[in-house]
C-alpha positions, 0 to 999 in steps of 0.5 A: 093134462096139467092146469097152470095158474098164471098171475101178474098179467097186464090189463092189456092182455088178450086171450089171443096174446096169452095163447100165442105166448104159451104155444111156443112151448106146446098146445094150449088145450084150455084157457080161462082168463078173468076179465073185468065185467064192464071194461073187458080188461084182463084182471091179471090172472088166468088158468091154462091147460097143457099136456104135462111135459109142455106145461113143465117147459112153459113153467120153467121158461115163463115163471118170473119173466117180464112180459108186456110190462108185467112180471108173470108168475106161472105155477101149477094150479092148486085148489084152495083149501075149504072149497068144494068137497063132500057135504055132510 
């Protein structure tokens, strides 16, 4: 499974609409969308888990595409350096 990082989502994005967008390319195994604590609106980014070939197809088709008024950026999720790891 590959985890994709999705950025540039409009505030009006819902989990259902994002799932519908990505299911055109395969099965969405997991979806985590950052939401505003008070309004419940999308904060503009999410992570999506899909199988390898499906994730690559979604990345190729959706990266740089305009969707619902926002320019969506899709790429592999890379952990930030300095986060987690072994404690000394």
